[in-house]
mmCIF file of the N, C-alpha and C atoms, coordinates in Angstrom:
data_MODEL
# 
_entry.id   MODEL 
# 
loop_
_atom_site.group_PDB 
_atom_site.id 
_atom_site.type_symbol 
_atom_site.label_atom_id 
_atom_site.label_alt_id 
_atom_site.label_comp_id 
_atom_site.label_asym_id 
_atom_site.label_entity_id 
_atom_site.label_seq_id 
_atom_site.pdbx_PDB_ins_code 
_atom_site.Cartn_x 
_atom_site.Cartn_y 
_atom_site.Cartn_z 
_atom_site.occupancy 
_atom_site.B_iso_or_equiv 
_atom_site.pdbx_formal_charge 
_atom_site.auth_seq_id 
_atom_site.auth_comp_id 
_atom_site.auth_asym_id 
_atom_site.auth_atom_id 
_atom_site.pdbx_PDB_model_num 
ATOM 1   N N  . UNK A 1 1  ? 70.598 156.182 -29.577 1.00 0.00 ? 1  UNK A N  1 
ATOM 2   C CA . UNK A 1 1  ? 71.546 156.115 -30.670 1.00 0.00 ? 1  UNK A CA 1 
ATOM 3   C C  . UNK A 1 1  ? 71.048 155.206 -31.791 1.00 0.00 ? 1  UNK A C  1 
ATOM 4   N N  . UNK A 1 2  ? 70.290 154.173 -31.469 1.00 0.00 ? 2  UNK A N  1 
ATOM 5   C CA . UNK A 1 2  ? 69.806 153.279 -32.518 1.00 0.00 ? 2  UNK A CA 1 
ATOM 6   C C  . UNK A 1 2  ? 68.850 153.993 -33.454 1.00 0.00 ? 2  UNK A C  1 
ATOM 7   N N  . UNK A 1 3  ? 68.064 154.935 -32.944 1.00 0.00 ? 3  UNK A N  1 
ATOM 8   C CA . UNK A 1 3  ? 67.158 155.671 -33.816 1.00 0.00 ? 3  UNK A CA 1 
ATOM 9   C C  . UNK A 1 3  ? 67.950 156.403 -34.886 1.00 0.00 ? 3  UNK A C  1 
ATOM 10  N N  . UNK A 1 4  ? 69.055 157.058 -34.478 1.00 0.00 ? 4  UNK A N  1 
ATOM 11  C CA . UNK A 1 4  ? 69.883 157.774 -35.437 1.00 0.00 ? 4  UNK A CA 1 
ATOM 12  C C  . UNK A 1 4  ? 70.499 156.819 -36.444 1.00 0.00 ? 4  UNK A C  1 
ATOM 13  N N  . UNK A 1 5  ? 70.929 155.657 -35.967 1.00 0.00 ? 5  UNK A N  1 
ATOM 14  C CA . UNK A 1 5  ? 71.511 154.675 -36.869 1.00 0.00 ? 5  UNK A CA 1 
ATOM 15  C C  . UNK A 1 5  ? 70.467 154.149 -37.833 1.00 0.00 ? 5  UNK A C  1 
ATOM 16  N N  . UNK A 1 6  ? 69.262 153.872 -37.342 1.00 0.00 ? 6  UNK A N  1 
ATOM 17  C CA . UNK A 1 6  ? 68.186 153.410 -38.216 1.00 0.00 ? 6  UNK A CA 1 
ATOM 18  C C  . UNK A 1 6  ? 67.846 154.470 -39.248 1.00 0.00 ? 6  UNK A C  1 
ATOM 19  N N  . UNK A 1 7  ? 67.796 155.741 -38.822 1.00 0.00 ? 7  UNK A N  1 
ATOM 20  C CA . UNK A 1 7  ? 67.473 156.824 -39.737 1.00 0.00 ? 7  UNK A CA 1 
ATOM 21  C C  . UNK A 1 7  ? 68.569 156.975 -40.777 1.00 0.00 ? 7  UNK A C  1 
ATOM 22  N N  . UNK A 1 8  ? 69.813 156.899 -40.356 1.00 0.00 ? 8  UNK A N  1 
ATOM 23  C CA . UNK A 1 8  ? 70.937 156.987 -41.301 1.00 0.00 ? 8  UNK A CA 1 
ATOM 24  C C  . UNK A 1 8  ? 70.884 155.844 -42.306 1.00 0.00 ? 8  UNK A C  1 
ATOM 25  N N  . UNK A 1 9  ? 70.587 154.674 -41.828 1.00 0.00 ? 9  UNK A N  1 
ATOM 26  C CA . UNK A 1 9  ? 70.489 153.521 -42.727 1.00 0.00 ? 9  UNK A CA 1 
ATOM 27  C C  . UNK A 1 9  ? 69.344 153.697 -43.704 1.00 0.00 ? 9  UNK A C  1 
ATOM 28  N N  . UNK A 1 10 ? 68.247 154.241 -43.237 1.00 0.00 ? 10 UNK A N  1 
ATOM 29  C CA . UNK A 1 10 ? 67.086 154.453 -44.104 1.00 0.00 ? 10 UNK A CA 1 
ATOM 30  C C  . UNK A 1 10 ? 67.401 155.465 -45.196 1.00 0.00 ? 10 UNK A C  1 
ATOM 31  N N  . UNK A 1 11 ? 68.180 156.484 -44.859 1.00 0.00 ? 11 UNK A N  1 
ATOM 32  C CA . UNK A 1 11 ? 68.476 157.539 -45.822 1.00 0.00 ? 11 UNK A CA 1 
ATOM 33  C C  . UNK A 1 11 ? 69.518 157.102 -46.848 1.00 0.00 ? 11 UNK A C  1 
ATOM 34  N N  . UNK A 1 12 ? 70.356 156.121 -46.519 1.00 0.00 ? 12 UNK A N  1 
ATOM 35  C CA . UNK A 1 12 ? 71.438 155.731 -47.415 1.00 0.00 ? 12 UNK A CA 1 
ATOM 36  C C  . UNK A 1 12 ? 71.141 154.443 -48.177 1.00 0.00 ? 12 UNK A C  1 
ATOM 37  N N  . UNK A 1 13 ? 69.970 153.947 -48.065 1.00 0.00 ? 13 UNK A N  1 
ATOM 38  C CA . UNK A 1 13 ? 69.646 152.654 -48.653 1.00 0.00 ? 13 UNK A CA 1 
ATOM 39  C C  . UNK A 1 13 ? 69.117 152.786 -50.073 1.00 0.00 ? 13 UNK A C  1 
ATOM 40  N N  . UNK A 1 14 ? 69.004 151.659 -50.730 1.00 0.00 ? 14 UNK A N  1 
ATOM 41  C CA . UNK A 1 14 ? 68.432 151.591 -52.069 1.00 0.00 ? 14 UNK A CA 1 
ATOM 42  C C  . UNK A 1 14 ? 66.941 151.905 -51.965 1.00 0.00 ? 14 UNK A C  1 
ATOM 43  N N  . UNK A 1 15 ? 66.490 152.902 -52.717 1.00 0.00 ? 15 UNK A N  1 
ATOM 44  C CA . UNK A 1 15 ? 65.097 153.331 -52.612 1.00 0.00 ? 15 UNK A CA 1 
ATOM 45  C C  . UNK A 1 15 ? 64.110 152.286 -53.130 1.00 0.00 ? 15 UNK A C  1 
ATOM 46  N N  . UNK A 1 16 ? 64.587 151.292 -53.848 1.00 0.00 ? 16 UNK A N  1 
ATOM 47  C CA . UNK A 1 16 ? 63.703 150.250 -54.355 1.00 0.00 ? 16 UNK A CA 1 
ATOM 48  C C  . UNK A 1 16 ? 63.254 149.303 -53.246 1.00 0.00 ? 16 UNK A C  1 
ATOM 49  N N  . UNK A 1 17 ? 64.017 149.252 -52.146 1.00 0.00 ? 17 UNK A N  1 
ATOM 50  C CA . UNK A 1 17 ? 63.664 148.372 -51.039 1.00 0.00 ? 17 UNK A CA 1 
ATOM 51  C C  . UNK A 1 17 ? 62.793 149.134 -50.040 1.00 0.00 ? 17 UNK A C  1 
ATOM 52  N N  . UNK A 1 18 ? 61.731 148.501 -49.542 1.00 0.00 ? 18 UNK A N  1 
ATOM 53  C CA . UNK A 1 18 ? 60.879 149.184 -48.562 1.00 0.00 ? 18 UNK A CA 1 
ATOM 54  C C  . UNK A 1 18 ? 61.601 149.357 -47.224 1.00 0.00 ? 18 UNK A C  1 
ATOM 55  N N  . UNK A 1 19 ? 61.218 150.401 -46.498 1.00 0.00 ? 19 UNK A N  1 
ATOM 56  C CA . UNK A 1 19 ? 61.777 150.640 -45.171 1.00 0.00 ? 19 UNK A CA 1 
ATOM 57  C C  . UNK A 1 19 ? 61.236 149.618 -44.182 1.00 0.00 ? 19 UNK A C  1 
ATOM 58  N N  . UNK A 1 20 ? 62.027 149.314 -43.171 1.00 0.00 ? 20 UNK A N  1 
ATOM 59  C CA . UNK A 1 20 ? 61.540 148.457 -42.100 1.00 0.00 ? 20 UNK A CA 1 
ATOM 60  C C  . UNK A 1 20 ? 60.597 149.278 -41.226 1.00 0.00 ? 20 UNK A C  1 
ATOM 61  N N  . UNK A 1 21 ? 59.839 148.618 -40.400 1.00 0.00 ? 21 UNK A N  1 
ATOM 62  C CA . UNK A 1 21 ? 58.927 149.311 -39.497 1.00 0.00 ? 21 UNK A CA 1 
ATOM 63  C C  . UNK A 1 21 ? 59.696 150.270 -38.591 1.00 0.00 ? 21 UNK A C  1 
ATOM 64  N N  . UNK A 1 22 ? 60.831 149.824 -38.074 1.00 0.00 ? 22 UNK A N  1 
ATOM 65  C CA . UNK A 1 22 ? 61.637 150.671 -37.196 1.00 0.00 ? 22 UNK A CA 1 
ATOM 66  C C  . UNK A 1 22 ? 62.152 151.901 -37.933 1.00 0.00 ? 22 UNK A C  1 
ATOM 67  N N  . UNK A 1 23 ? 62.551 151.725 -39.191 1.00 0.00 ? 23 UNK A N  1 
ATOM 68  C CA . UNK A 1 23 ? 63.039 152.855 -39.984 1.00 0.00 ? 23 UNK A CA 1 
ATOM 69  C C  . UNK A 1 23 ? 61.909 153.841 -40.286 1.00 0.00 ? 23 UNK A C  1 
ATOM 70  N N  . UNK A 1 24 ? 60.719 153.323 -40.587 1.00 0.00 ? 24 UNK A N  1 
ATOM 71  C CA . UNK A 1 24 ? 59.573 154.196 -40.837 1.00 0.00 ? 24 UNK A CA 1 
ATOM 72  C C  . UNK A 1 24 ? 59.239 155.017 -39.592 1.00 0.00 ? 24 UNK A C  1 
ATOM 73  N N  . UNK A 1 25 ? 59.256 154.355 -38.441 1.00 0.00 ? 25 UNK A N  1 
ATOM 74  C CA . UNK A 1 25 ? 58.937 155.051 -37.197 1.00 0.00 ? 25 UNK A CA 1 
ATOM 75  C C  . UNK A 1 25 ? 59.982 156.118 -36.882 1.00 0.00 ? 25 UNK A C  1 
ATOM 76  N N  . UNK A 1 26 ? 61.256 155.809 -37.092 1.00 0.00 ? 26 UNK A N  1 
ATOM 77  C CA . UNK A 1 26 ? 62.330 156.776 -36.846 1.00 0.00 ? 26 UNK A CA 1 
ATOM 78  C C  . UNK A 1 26 ? 62.198 157.962 -37.789 1.00 0.00 ? 26 UNK A C  1 
ATOM 79  N N  . UNK A 1 27 ? 61.887 157.695 -39.029 1.00 0.00 ? 27 UNK A N  1 
ATOM 80  C CA . UNK A 1 27 ? 61.714 158.757 -40.013 1.00 0.00 ? 27 UNK A CA 1 
ATOM 81  C C  . UNK A 1 27 ? 60.516 159.634 -39.660 1.00 0.00 ? 27 UNK A C  1 
ATOM 82  N N  . UNK A 1 28 ? 59.417 159.031 -39.238 1.00 0.00 ? 28 UNK A N  1 
ATOM 83  C CA . UNK A 1 28 ? 58.236 159.793 -38.833 1.00 0.00 ? 28 UNK A CA 1 
ATOM 84  C C  . UNK A 1 28 ? 58.529 160.687 -37.634 1.00 0.00 ? 28 UNK A C  1 
ATOM 85  N N  . UNK A 1 29 ? 59.270 160.171 -36.660 1.00 0.00 ? 29 UNK A N  1 
ATOM 86  C CA . UNK A 1 29 ? 59.635 160.979 -35.486 1.00 0.00 ? 29 UNK A CA 1 
ATOM 87  C C  . UNK A 1 29 ? 60.533 162.149 -35.890 1.00 0.00 ? 29 UNK A C  1 
ATOM 88  N N  . UNK A 1 30 ? 61.484 161.881 -36.772 1.00 0.00 ? 30 UNK A N  1 
ATOM 89  C CA . UNK A 1 30 ? 62.400 162.937 -37.215 1.00 0.00 ? 30 UNK A CA 1 
ATOM 90  C C  . UNK A 1 30 ? 61.645 164.023 -37.967 1.00 0.00 ? 30 UNK A C  1 
ATOM 91  N N  . UNK A 1 31 ? 60.758 163.637 -38.856 1.00 0.00 ? 31 UNK A N  1 
ATOM 92  C CA . UNK A 1 31 ? 59.981 164.622 -39.623 1.00 0.00 ? 31 UNK A CA 1 
ATOM 93  C C  . UNK A 1 31 ? 59.092 165.422 -38.679 1.00 0.00 ? 31 UNK A C  1 
ATOM 94  N N  . UNK A 1 32 ? 58.470 164.770 -37.710 1.00 0.00 ? 32 UNK A N  1 
ATOM 95  C CA . UNK A 1 32 ? 57.614 165.487 -36.751 1.00 0.00 ? 32 UNK A CA 1 
ATOM 96  C C  . UNK A 1 32 ? 58.420 166.522 -35.972 1.00 0.00 ? 32 UNK A C  1 
ATOM 97  N N  . UNK A 1 33 ? 59.658 166.189 -35.607 1.00 0.00 ? 33 UNK A N  1 
ATOM 98  C CA . UNK A 1 33 ? 60.507 167.142 -34.880 1.00 0.00 ? 33 UNK A CA 1 
ATOM 99  C C  . UNK A 1 33 ? 60.882 168.333 -35.757 1.00 0.00 ? 33 UNK A C  1 
ATOM 100 N N  . UNK A 1 34 ? 61.180 168.081 -37.026 1.00 0.00 ? 34 UNK A N  1 
ATOM 101 C CA . UNK A 1 34 ? 61.531 169.174 -37.936 1.00 0.00 ? 34 UNK A CA 1 
ATOM 102 C C  . UNK A 1 34 ? 60.318 170.080 -38.152 1.00 0.00 ? 34 UNK A C  1 
ATOM 103 N N  . UNK A 1 35 ? 59.142 169.492 -38.334 1.00 0.00 ? 35 UNK A N  1 
ATOM 104 C CA . UNK A 1 35 ? 57.924 170.275 -38.526 1.00 0.00 ? 35 UNK A CA 1 
ATOM 105 C C  . UNK A 1 35 ? 57.627 171.101 -37.274 1.00 0.00 ? 35 UNK A C  1 
ATOM 106 N N  . UNK A 1 36 ? 57.806 170.522 -36.095 1.00 0.00 ? 36 UNK A N  1 
ATOM 107 C CA . UNK A 1 36 ? 57.579 171.252 -34.843 1.00 0.00 ? 36 UNK A CA 1 
ATOM 108 C C  . UNK A 1 36 ? 58.556 172.413 -34.705 1.00 0.00 ? 36 UNK A C  1 
ATOM 109 N N  . UNK A 1 37 ? 59.823 172.196 -35.045 1.00 0.00 ? 37 UNK A N  1 
ATOM 110 C CA . UNK A 1 37 ? 60.806 173.268 -34.985 1.00 0.00 ? 37 UNK A CA 1 
ATOM 111 C C  . UNK A 1 37 ? 60.434 174.369 -35.971 1.00 0.00 ? 37 UNK A C  1 
ATOM 112 N N  . UNK A 1 38 ? 60.032 173.984 -37.162 1.00 0.00 ? 38 UNK A N  1 
ATOM 113 C CA . UNK A 1 38 ? 59.602 174.973 -38.155 1.00 0.00 ? 38 UNK A CA 1 
ATOM 114 C C  . UNK A 1 38 ? 58.449 175.813 -37.643 1.00 0.00 ? 38 UNK A C  1 
ATOM 115 N N  . UNK A 1 39 ? 57.477 175.170 -37.019 1.00 0.00 ? 39 UNK A N  1 
ATOM 116 C CA . UNK A 1 39 ? 56.321 175.892 -36.481 1.00 0.00 ? 39 UNK A CA 1 
ATOM 117 C C  . UNK A 1 39 ? 56.755 176.883 -35.403 1.00 0.00 ? 39 UNK A C  1 
ATOM 118 N N  . UNK A 1 40 ? 57.727 176.497 -34.585 1.00 0.00 ? 40 UNK A N  1 
ATOM 119 C CA . UNK A 1 40 ? 58.215 177.392 -33.525 1.00 0.00 ? 40 UNK A CA 1 
ATOM 120 C C  . UNK A 1 40 ? 58.848 178.650 -34.091 1.00 0.00 ? 40 UNK A C  1 
ATOM 121 N N  . UNK A 1 41 ? 59.465 178.545 -35.251 1.00 0.00 ? 41 UNK A N  1 
ATOM 122 C CA . UNK A 1 41 ? 60.164 179.700 -35.818 1.00 0.00 ? 41 UNK A CA 1 
ATOM 123 C C  . UNK A 1 41 ? 59.390 180.347 -36.970 1.00 0.00 ? 41 UNK A C  1 
ATOM 124 N N  . UNK A 1 42 ? 58.149 179.920 -37.170 1.00 0.00 ? 42 UNK A N  1 
ATOM 125 C CA . UNK A 1 42 ? 57.294 180.558 -38.159 1.00 0.00 ? 42 UNK A CA 1 
ATOM 126 C C  . UNK A 1 42 ? 57.440 180.068 -39.583 1.00 0.00 ? 42 UNK A C  1 
ATOM 127 N N  . UNK A 1 43 ? 57.907 178.835 -39.753 1.00 0.00 ? 43 UNK A N  1 
ATOM 128 C CA . UNK A 1 43 ? 58.043 178.256 -41.090 1.00 0.00 ? 43 UNK A CA 1 
ATOM 129 C C  . UNK A 1 43 ? 57.100 177.060 -41.161 1.00 0.00 ? 43 UNK A C  1 
ATOM 130 N N  . UNK A 1 44 ? 56.151 177.115 -42.083 1.00 0.00 ? 44 UNK A N  1 
ATOM 131 C CA . UNK A 1 44 ? 55.175 176.033 -42.192 1.00 0.00 ? 44 UNK A CA 1 
ATOM 132 C C  . UNK A 1 44 ? 55.773 174.819 -42.893 1.00 0.00 ? 44 UNK A C  1 
ATOM 133 N N  . UNK A 1 45 ? 55.112 173.700 -42.742 1.00 0.00 ? 45 UNK A N  1 
ATOM 134 C CA . UNK A 1 45 ? 55.551 172.468 -43.419 1.00 0.00 ? 45 UNK A CA 1 
ATOM 135 C C  . UNK A 1 45 ? 55.547 172.680 -44.927 1.00 0.00 ? 45 UNK A C  1 
ATOM 136 N N  . UNK A 1 46 ? 54.534 173.370 -45.451 1.00 0.00 ? 46 UNK A N  1 
ATOM 137 C CA . UNK A 1 46 ? 54.472 173.637 -46.891 1.00 0.00 ? 46 UNK A CA 1 
ATOM 138 C C  . UNK A 1 46 ? 55.652 174.488 -47.349 1.00 0.00 ? 46 UNK A C  1 
ATOM 139 N N  . UNK A 1 47 ? 56.026 175.476 -46.538 1.00 0.00 ? 47 UNK A N  1 
ATOM 140 C CA . UNK A 1 47 ? 57.188 176.301 -46.884 1.00 0.00 ? 47 UNK A CA 1 
ATOM 141 C C  . UNK A 1 47 ? 58.465 175.474 -46.886 1.00 0.00 ? 47 UNK A C  1 
ATOM 142 N N  . UNK A 1 48 ? 58.596 174.566 -45.920 1.00 0.00 ? 48 UNK A N  1 
ATOM 143 C CA . UNK A 1 48 ? 59.777 173.710 -45.872 1.00 0.00 ? 48 UNK A CA 1 
ATOM 144 C C  . UNK A 1 48 ? 59.832 172.801 -47.092 1.00 0.00 ? 48 UNK A C  1 
ATOM 145 N N  . UNK A 1 49 ? 58.692 172.276 -47.503 1.00 0.00 ? 49 UNK A N  1 
ATOM 146 C CA . UNK A 1 49 ? 58.640 171.429 -48.699 1.00 0.00 ? 49 UNK A CA 1 
ATOM 147 C C  . UNK A 1 49 ? 59.067 172.225 -49.920 1.00 0.00 ? 49 UNK A C  1 
ATOM 148 N N  . UNK A 1 50 ? 58.582 173.460 -50.040 1.00 0.00 ? 50 UNK A N  1 
ATOM 149 C CA . UNK A 1 50 ? 58.972 174.317 -51.168 1.00 0.00 ? 50 UNK A CA 1 
ATOM 150 C C  . UNK A 1 50 ? 60.478 174.563 -51.172 1.00 0.00 ? 50 UNK A C  1 
ATOM 151 N N  . UNK A 1 51 ? 61.051 174.814 -49.999 1.00 0.00 ? 51 UNK A N  1 
ATOM 152 C CA . UNK A 1 51 ? 62.500 175.033 -49.909 1.00 0.00 ? 51 UNK A CA 1 
ATOM 153 C C  . UNK A 1 51 ? 63.265 173.799 -50.359 1.00 0.00 ? 51 UNK A C  1 
ATOM 154 N N  . UNK A 1 52 ? 62.808 172.629 -49.921 1.00 0.00 ? 52 UNK A N  1 
ATOM 155 C CA . UNK A 1 52 ? 63.477 171.383 -50.310 1.00 0.00 ? 52 UNK A CA 1 
ATOM 156 C C  . UNK A 1 52 ? 63.323 171.123 -51.813 1.00 0.00 ? 52 UNK A C  1 
ATOM 157 N N  . UNK A 1 53 ? 62.151 171.408 -52.346 1.00 0.00 ? 53 UNK A N  1 
ATOM 158 C CA . UNK A 1 53 ? 61.931 171.196 -53.780 1.00 0.00 ? 53 UNK A CA 1 
ATOM 159 C C  . UNK A 1 53 ? 62.729 172.181 -54.625 1.00 0.00 ? 53 UNK A C  1 
ATOM 160 N N  . UNK A 1 54 ? 63.070 173.336 -54.062 1.00 0.00 ? 54 UNK A N  1 
ATOM 161 C CA . UNK A 1 54 ? 63.845 174.321 -54.808 1.00 0.00 ? 54 UNK A CA 1 
ATOM 162 C C  . UNK A 1 54 ? 65.344 174.019 -54.767 1.00 0.00 ? 54 UNK A C  1 
ATOM 163 N N  . UNK A 1 55 ? 65.744 172.968 -54.049 1.00 0.00 ? 55 UNK A N  1 
ATOM 164 C CA . UNK A 1 55 ? 67.132 172.546 -54.071 1.00 0.00 ? 55 UNK A CA 1 
ATOM 165 C C  . UNK A 1 55 ? 67.856 172.584 -52.737 1.00 0.00 ? 55 UNK A C  1 
ATOM 166 N N  . UNK A 1 56 ? 67.216 173.118 -51.707 1.00 0.00 ? 56 UNK A N  1 
ATOM 167 C CA . UNK A 1 56 ? 67.838 173.134 -50.381 1.00 0.00 ? 56 UNK A CA 1 
ATOM 168 C C  . UNK A 1 56 ? 67.959 171.700 -49.879 1.00 0.00 ? 56 UNK A C  1 
ATOM 169 N N  . UNK A 1 57 ? 69.081 171.358 -49.286 1.00 0.00 ? 57 UNK A N  1 
ATOM 170 C CA . UNK A 1 57 ? 69.225 170.017 -48.717 1.00 0.00 ? 57 UNK A CA 1 
ATOM 171 C C  . UNK A 1 57 ? 68.567 169.991 -47.339 1.00 0.00 ? 57 UNK A C  1 
ATOM 172 N N  . UNK A 1 58 ? 68.346 168.808 -46.808 1.00 0.00 ? 58 UNK A N  1 
ATOM 173 C CA . UNK A 1 58 ? 67.774 168.682 -45.471 1.00 0.00 ? 58 UNK A CA 1 
ATOM 174 C C  . UNK A 1 58 ? 68.707 169.326 -44.449 1.00 0.00 ? 58 UNK A C  1 
ATOM 175 N N  . UNK A 1 59 ? 70.005 169.113 -44.600 1.00 0.00 ? 59 UNK A N  1 
ATOM 176 C CA . UNK A 1 59 ? 70.977 169.732 -43.698 1.00 0.00 ? 59 UNK A CA 1 
ATOM 177 C C  . UNK A 1 59 ? 70.908 171.252 -43.740 1.00 0.00 ? 59 UNK A C  1 
ATOM 178 N N  . UNK A 1 60 ? 70.796 171.801 -44.940 1.00 0.00 ? 60 UNK A N  1 
ATOM 179 C CA . UNK A 1 60 ? 70.679 173.262 -45.078 1.00 0.00 ? 60 UNK A CA 1 
ATOM 180 C C  . UNK A 1 60 ? 69.379 173.775 -44.473 1.00 0.00 ? 60 UNK A C  1 
ATOM 181 N N  . UNK A 1 61 ? 68.296 173.025 -44.650 1.00 0.00 ? 61 UNK A N  1 
ATOM 182 C CA . UNK A 1 61 ? 67.024 173.409 -44.046 1.00 0.00 ? 61 UNK A CA 1 
ATOM 183 C C  . UNK A 1 61 ? 67.147 173.458 -42.532 1.00 0.00 ? 61 UNK A C  1 
ATOM 184 N N  . UNK A 1 62 ? 67.795 172.460 -41.958 1.00 0.00 ? 62 UNK A N  1 
ATOM 185 C CA . UNK A 1 62 ? 67.990 172.446 -40.508 1.00 0.00 ? 62 UNK A CA 1 
ATOM 186 C C  . UNK A 1 62 ? 68.830 173.636 -40.051 1.00 0.00 ? 62 UNK A C  1 
ATOM 187 N N  . UNK A 1 63 ? 69.829 174.017 -40.834 1.00 0.00 ? 63 UNK A N  1 
ATOM 188 C CA . UNK A 1 63 ? 70.648 175.187 -40.505 1.00 0.00 ? 63 UNK A CA 1 
ATOM 189 C C  . UNK A 1 63 ? 69.807 176.461 -40.526 1.00 0.00 ? 63 UNK A C  1 
ATOM 190 N N  . UNK A 1 64 ? 68.935 176.593 -41.517 1.00 0.00 ? 64 UNK A N  1 
ATOM 191 C CA . UNK A 1 64 ? 68.052 177.759 -41.612 1.00 0.00 ? 64 UNK A CA 1 
ATOM 192 C C  . UNK A 1 64 ? 67.138 177.823 -40.394 1.00 0.00 ? 64 UNK A C  1 
ATOM 193 N N  . UNK A 1 65 ? 66.545 176.702 -40.037 1.00 0.00 ? 65 UNK A N  1 
ATOM 194 C CA . UNK A 1 65 ? 65.645 176.676 -38.882 1.00 0.00 ? 65 UNK A CA 1 
ATOM 195 C C  . UNK A 1 65 ? 66.403 176.975 -37.596 1.00 0.00 ? 65 UNK A C  1 
ATOM 196 N N  . UNK A 1 66 ? 67.598 176.418 -37.457 1.00 0.00 ? 66 UNK A N  1 
ATOM 197 C CA . UNK A 1 66 ? 68.403 176.667 -36.261 1.00 0.00 ? 66 UNK A CA 1 
ATOM 198 C C  . UNK A 1 66 ? 68.764 178.141 -36.162 1.00 0.00 ? 66 UNK A C  1 
ATOM 199 N N  . UNK A 1 67 ? 69.112 178.758 -37.287 1.00 0.00 ? 67 UNK A N  1 
ATOM 200 C CA . UNK A 1 67 ? 69.454 180.180 -37.277 1.00 0.00 ? 67 UNK A CA 1 
ATOM 201 C C  . UNK A 1 67 ? 68.252 181.017 -36.879 1.00 0.00 ? 67 UNK A C  1 
ATOM 202 N N  . UNK A 1 68 ? 67.069 180.603 -37.300 1.00 0.00 ? 68 UNK A N  1 
ATOM 203 C CA . UNK A 1 68 ? 65.854 181.360 -36.978 1.00 0.00 ? 68 UNK A CA 1 
ATOM 204 C C  . UNK A 1 68 ? 65.469 181.236 -35.511 1.00 0.00 ? 68 UNK A C  1 
ATOM 205 N N  . UNK A 1 69 ? 65.912 180.167 -34.843 1.00 0.00 ? 69 UNK A N  1 
ATOM 206 C CA . UNK A 1 69 ? 65.581 180.033 -33.420 1.00 0.00 ? 69 UNK A CA 1 
ATOM 207 C C  . UNK A 1 69 ? 66.196 181.170 -32.624 1.00 0.00 ? 69 UNK A C  1 
ATOM 208 N N  . UNK A 1 70 ? 67.374 181.624 -33.018 1.00 0.00 ? 70 UNK A N  1 
ATOM 209 C CA . UNK A 1 70 ? 68.011 182.757 -32.360 1.00 0.00 ? 70 UNK A CA 1 
ATOM 210 C C  . UNK A 1 70 ? 67.273 184.055 -32.612 1.00 0.00 ? 70 UNK A C  1 
ATOM 211 N N  . UNK A 1 71 ? 66.669 184.203 -33.792 1.00 0.00 ? 71 UNK A N  1 
ATOM 212 C CA . UNK A 1 71 ? 65.925 185.407 -34.140 1.00 0.00 ? 71 UNK A CA 1 
ATOM 213 C C  . UNK A 1 71 ? 64.623 185.489 -33.371 1.00 0.00 ? 71 UNK A C  1 
ATOM 214 N N  . UNK A 1 72 ? 64.005 184.326 -33.122 1.00 0.00 ? 72 UNK A N  1 
ATOM 215 C CA . UNK A 1 72 ? 62.689 184.292 -32.481 1.00 0.00 ? 72 UNK A CA 1 
ATOM 216 C C  . UNK A 1 72 ? 62.806 184.486 -30.980 1.00 0.00 ? 72 UNK A C  1 
ATOM 217 N N  . UNK A 1 73 ? 63.861 183.980 -30.380 1.00 0.00 ? 73 UNK A N  1 
ATOM 218 C CA . UNK A 1 73 ? 64.019 184.006 -28.933 1.00 0.00 ? 73 UNK A CA 1 
ATOM 219 C C  . UNK A 1 73 ? 64.137 185.374 -28.376 1.00 0.00 ? 73 UNK A C  1 
# 
């Protein structure tokens, strides 16, 4: 649960302040999990970046990936 709390704190903080080591590690683990899920359903990291840059939120991206898991299975 602390990882989620650290990640939530990292996402809601002032961007001018650097992340703590624990927050950086939590963020790296979360990104690695999202990239791994994307790879499982045929969406590359570059494609995910393009989706996010086009205006998709992280939550919406996760919904898209979750929906695709049902299609792939």
